[in-house]
N, C-alpha and C positions, 0 to 999 in steps of 0.2 A: 318654851324652846328645851328640849333635852340636852343633858350634858352628860358627858362620858361616864360610866358607871361599872363596877362588877357586875355581868349580867348574872341573872339566875340558873343554874343548869337547869336544862329541862332532859330527862332521859326520851323523851320522844322525839327531839332533836335527830337521833339517831338513826339513820335510814340503810345503812350498809356498814361493813366493817369487813376486815381480813381475819382467815382464818375461823376456824369452829371453836367458840366460847366453852371454855373448862366447866364442867359440872361436879359439884362436890355436895353431899349434905342436902340434896334437893334444892340446892341454889346454883343458878347458872350466873357464871362471872364473864356477862356478855359486855361490851362497848358500853352500854347505856349506864353499867356502874361507874362509870368515870364520869357522871355527870348527875349523880344522885344525890349528891352533897353529905355522901358517907363515907368518909375515907376508911373505914372498916372493909369494905367491897375493893373490888378492883376488876379490871378488865384484865382476862387473861387469855390471847387467841391460841389455839393450838393446831397441831396438824399442819404447820409450815417449818420448813427446813431452818436450823440456825443459820444464821446469818442473811435471812430472806432480806431483811431490810428495806421493806415494803409494808410494813403492816400499816393500816389505814383505817380512819373512822370517816365517813361522811355523814356530814350534819346539814340537815334543812333548818333554818332557824323562822321558818314560817312567814319570813319579810326580809325586806334588806337590811342589813346592819352594818355601820361603819365601825370595823373592829382596828385596837391600835396598840393592845398587849394579849399576850395569853401567859396562862400558868399551870403547871404542872404539880403534881404529887407523885413522885416514884413510890413504888412499894419500899425501897429501903435496903435492898442488897444490891450487891454489883453485879449479881448474874444476869438479874431481868429490869435492871434499871435502866431508861432511855438514855443514851449519850447525844443523840442528834437527832432533828426531827425538821421538817417544811410545813409549812402553813401554805393551803392553796385556795382560790376562790373559783367562782364559777357562776356567770351571768345566767345560765338558763339550767333548768333542771335536766335528768337524764335524756340524751345522751348528753353528760356534761363536758363542758369546754374549760380543762383545770389549768389556772396560771398560778405561777410560783408568787407568793406573796412575800414569805421571809423565811430564813435558813436558819438554823442553829446548832453549833456543834459543840457547844461546851455545858451541856447539861450534867449538873454533878451528880454521881452516884452514891451509894451508901447513906442516902440520907431519905426520908420521906417528907422532910419539910416543903413547904410551897416555894415555887421557884418561880419567878414573873420574869417575861422577857418583851422588851418594846422595840424600840425602833422602826415601827413601821406602819402603813395604815392601808385600809383595804375597804370597800364597799362591794356587798352581795349578800345574796340570801343564801346559797349554796357554797358550803367550805368545805375541806378535807384535811385533816391532821394527820402527816405522814409519817411514822417513825423509821428512820433510816439508817440507825444504829443503834443498838445497846451494848452495855459495857462489856458483856461476856457472849453476845451473839445470840443469847437467847430469845425467845418471845419477850415483849414488855408486860409488864404487870405494872397497870396504871391506875392508880387510886384516883386520882382527880385530875379534871380538865377545866380550865376557866377562860372567860374571856372579858376584856374590858373593852366597851365601845358604846354605841347609841342607835336608836334606831334611825335609819336613812330616811331622808326626806325635808320638806319644807313647807309651809301654809302656803297651799294651792291658790291659784289666782282664780276667784271665784268666776264662774262662766253663767248668764240668765238663761244661755241654752240648755243647760243640763236639766232643766224643770221638764219631766216627761206629764207630770199629772199632781193635782193637789185636793185637797178638801174644800168645802166650801164654793161661794161665788165671790170672787175679790169686787171689794169695795172699789167704785168709780166715783171720781169726786174733780172736780175742775178740769175735766179733758185727761186725768189721767188713770190709769186701773193700778189699784195695789195690788197686784198678784204677787203669785210665790217669787217670782222673778227679782222682785225689788229685794228681796234677800241676800241676793245673790250678786247685784250690781255695784258694788263697793261704796254705796251712796248713802249715809246712815241718815240722812233727811228724806228719805223716803222708806216704804216697809210693807210687810205682808199684811193683810187684813182679810180674812175669809171670813165672809157672811154666810147668813141663811142655815146657820146650824146653832141646835139650842146651847144654854148655857150649861155648862159643865157636860158639854159634849166628851172632852177629854178622849178625843182621838182626830186632831187637826194634824193633817199629814202634807209634807212634799215628797214626793219620789222624783228621785235624780238619776239621770244618766250619764256618766262621767266620760262615756264616749271611748273608754278604755278602762281594763281593770286597774285599779290601785290600792295600794296597802295604806290603810288610816289608822290611826293612833292615837288623833288627837281632834277634837271638835271645839269650835268657839261662836258663841252666839253674843247678838247684843240685841237685850230686853229694850222696849219702847221707854220707859223709864217710869210707868204708873203701877198702881198696885192692881189694878182692874183688871188690865191686858198682859200684864208682864207672865211669862212661861215662870213655871215653879217646878216643872219635873218634864222631862221628855226620854224618849229612848231611840237607838240607833239602830236599825236594821239593815242587812244585806241581801240580796239573792245572785245567785249564779247565772239566772236564767233571764230573760226578758218576760214581757206579759204573755203568758200568765207567771207572774212571780212567785218566788217560793222565798217567804219572807223568813230570816233567821235574826235573832236577836243578837246583837254585839255589844250594846252598852244601855245601861239605865242609870239617870239621873234623877235624883230627888231632892237637890239643895240648890237650885238656879235661885240668886239672889233678886230680889223685886225692887223696884222704887230707883233702878239706877238702869242708866242706858251704857256704862262702861262695859267693855269686851269683857267676858268671861270665859274662860278655857278651862277642859276637861280633857282629862287622859286616864290611862290605866286600862287601856284596852287596844286590841289590834285585830284587823280584819281586813280581808282582799275580797275586792268585786269590782264591776264595773256598774252594777244595780245598788242605790241605796235608799232607804227611805228614813226621813225624820219625821218622828211622831212626836207633837206635843201631848201629854197623858195629863196634863194638869196647868191650870194658870191660878195665879194667886187669888183670884176673886170669882173665877169660874167663867169668866166671858172668854171669846174668842182672842187668840193671843195677836199681838202686834209686834210683829218681829223686823228689828232694822237690818239685821247684820247674821249669816250663816257663813260660816268658815271651816275648813279641814286642813290639816297637817297630814302628810303624808307622800308617797312616791309613786310613780306609775310603774306597775308590776310587769314583767314578761309574761306575754300572753302563752296560754299553754300550749305546749308543743313547739316552740321556739325552735328555730333550728340554729346549728353553731354556724360560723363563718363557712364560706363555700370554699376555702381552702382544705375541706375534708375529699376532694379530688385531684388534689397534686400530687404526685408520685414522688416526695422527698427525697428518695434514694436513687433514682434515675442518675446515672454515672457519677455518683459519687463515689470518694476514693473508697475502694475496700481492701481489705486484710484477712487472711485466714491461718491456720495454725502450720498447714504444711501443703503443698502443690504436687497432684502426681496425674498422669495423664494429659499434660498442658491443659489442666483446668484452671486456670487463672481464677483468682477470687473476683475478678471484676467482670466475668461473663454474669455473674449473678444480678448485675444491675445494669445490664446493657441494653434493656428495654426488650428482649428477646424472650417470651414465654416458652420456645420449643422446648417440649420434655424429652426429646431425643438426643443421647449424648454425641452421637455423631455430628448435629449439626452445629457443635462449637458453641454452643448458648448457656453450658453450665459448667459451674467451678467444680471443684473435684480436690479434696485433700486424699493423702495417703491413709492406708490402714493405720489407725494410732488409736491411743486410749485418750476420750475425751476430746475428741475434734472439734474445732469451733471456726466460726467466721462472723467478721462483723464489718459494718459500713459506717463510715464517718459523716454525718449529716453537717459537720462544720461549724456548727453552734447547737445551745441547748433547744430542744425542739419539742411541741408537745405532740404527742403518737399516740393516735386513737385506735389504729389497727395495723397488723404486718400482715401482709399476704405473701406464702410461701408457695412457688411452684414445683412440685418432686419431679425427679426422672422417672420416666415410664419403660415399661418393657422389662428392662434389666434392672434388678435391684430397686424396684419400686417400694419395698418395704424396709430398705436400709435406713429411712429416715425417720423409722418409728420412734418414738418417746422423745422428739428434738424439745427444746426449751428455747422462747424468746426471751432474750433480756435486754432493758432499757435503762441508760443511765450515762454518766458524765465519764465513768472510768474505762479507761481504753482496754483495761483487762476485762474482757468480757463477762466472766463467770462473778466478778466482783459486783457487778450491777443489779439491782433489783430484777426479777423475772415479772414475765405476765402471761396469765392463759394458764400456766402449767403444764404437765407435759402431754404433747399431742400424739393423737392418734392419726393417721396417713393411710389406713385402709381404705381403698374403695374411692379414694378422692385423689385429683388431679393437682389441685392447689386448696391450700387449708388458711384460713382465715383466725388469727388470733386477736383477740378484743384487749387492747392495752388500756382501755379506759381512761385515756389523757394523761398517761406518765410522760415525763420529761426527761431529756437527756440527748447528750449528743450522738453517744453511738448507740445502734442497733444491733444485737448480736444474736447468734443463732450456734447452738451447742448441742452435743449427744453425751451428756453426762454419763458419767459411769458405764461407757459401752466403749467398746474397742471395735470401731468399724470405718468405713469411709463418710464423709460428708459431702454429699452431692447437692448444689441447689441450684435448679436452673432459672430463678428467677425470685428476686425478693422485693416486694414493695411495700413501702411503709407510707401511711397517710395521718395527715394530723387534721384534725376539726371532725366536723359529723361525717359519718357515713352518708355518702349518696349514691345512688342507683347509678350504676356505669351502664351507659348507653352502648351498645356494641358497634363499632364501626363496620365498614366493610372490609378493611383489612382484617378486623377479628374474627368476622365471618368466613372469611376465604381462608384463614390461618386453621379455622374450624374444619373446613373442607379439606383441606391439605392432611390434617390429621386422620380423616377417614380415608382419604385415599391412601396413606401410609399402610393403614390396618389391613387395606382392601388388597394390598399388593403380598403383605407379609401371610395373610389368610389364603388367598389363591383359592377362594369359593364362590360359588355362584352367586351370593349375597353380596359379598364384598366386589364383586366385580358390578353389580348394579349400581353400589354406592360409589363405584368409581366411573360409570355413565354418568350419574347424577352430579357427580363433582365438576367432570369436564362441560355439561349443559350448564351449571349455573356459572362456570368460571365465565364461559363464553358469553352468556348473557351481561354479566357486571363487569367484566373487565375489557370486553369487545375485542377479544382476541379471533383471530381467523383460526380455522380449523388445523391448519398447518403448524402454527405458532402454540396452539394448544396441545398438540402431539409432542412439539419440543419441550414445553415444559413437563410434561408426562413423563418422558423419558428422563429429563435432569433430576425429577423426583426419585425416580426407580435408581438412577446411577447414584445418587445422594443416599438412599437405602442400603445399596451395595457396598458404600462406603463406611456407613453407620456399621453394618453387620462386620465388616474389617476389624474397624477399632474396638466393638465390641468383644470381637473373638481375642484379639491381643488382650484385653482385659480381663478375659476369662482365663486365658491363658497364663497370664498374672496370677490369677487366683490358685490355678492348679499347683505352679511353682511354690505358690507360699504355703499351700496345703502340704506340699512333698515335703518341703523344709521342716515343716513341723512335726510331721510324720518320723522322719529322719532325726528330729531332736529328743521325740519320745524313744524311738528303738535304741539311741545311745542311751538314755537315761536309764531305761530297763537293762541293759546289758551293764553298766554299772553296778546297779543295784544286784 
């Protein structure tokens, strides 16, 4: 069995990382430098803001490992040394489903000596190391990253039904057939004995279908115990496809002991596949092998394209408490999580701050949650571009802008809804802000989803909502094309909702009245903007007179 040890770092484990690696003297200081065993090189992610606090490295260890300690080597200055980090795991590949395993907040700065941290245990193939704070807020310079652990798995229980093919013709004696399945039945009084092949054939094989992909890292055999038929050398191969197979060598062994039937175990390899082939390439005397037992150490691997939990279609923000930096035009912050995506401000479904510097809004999810994506619905018609450049923040700090950001600054041109991928970040608070801008922050709906992104199926109500939007545009434009859309809306609404013509007419009139109310409210808002501009002009005039 494997015991825990410090794993030998492999730069190829790195599949993703934050920022753009620094380049100097023809050398790239990417995340792989933290795993190359050379402490004269380091990871230096550039082009991210100071106090970004979400510098990450995503690792694919190629197989599930159980980890219980982590070690880092800081650069040794207090500007770029890591102060706090967290380690996360995912049971599936991209899109990942990150779960926190451990958080550390006491990493020493000003030293490049190795620092080790334990007190946790987790098993996964995919891991993410996230720097949540450096001593001075600048990007981390990380010289070394190491893990203590062992490959996950156990000795698989042999199943004779795994045998899909084998060489030769099995010997039959006393009504018993000595086929390849005998090597997997757990009974060492029976054995595989392939006949009708020449001496020194050296290609006796067993093809196995494990029914699902498995990651294997050890193999065990029980020879018969004589030197005529005992295996001396073999190789293990894998194929990612069924027949016709595409065999790749995984391990070759040439030192199997003869004259003993005791179990012999061999490791030093790792491979993942559903289809495997055990090939005897030599016996001690050249005769066909008599194999009593064949075993494998490993673990079942996640199938390619495995989906994350179905929680991905649940809006975590719906009707949760919301707060914002200020409130104007009666735009309470809770409107952005009321389930109403209507983008017309007069419909009373959008939040609205005052005109101010760096406005922000946040929702409290109640506890730390995994956040895969945030969908933001902006205001339409007036102020469609006021949300340009907004940022999403996810973390456990109620001060929105102190949390890590996801997705960068967002462009809203030509979009009604903006989806921001947060990649499984975790936090209690999801915030939105307009950094370095003096502007209104208006949000007509904010939806927060955890888990894999699922395809949203439009309901009848969603379709009707879309039709209502078309009608509002028709009334606003008042041209022939839009009148045709209005007629189509009436016909579809009549068919889908079963309204009679009189009720439908009333519904259209209500929509027109609502549009008139919108226009009045928007006119008031424009008047407010005019007053604000006039005040600024007067202030400029006064300043000019003073000069």
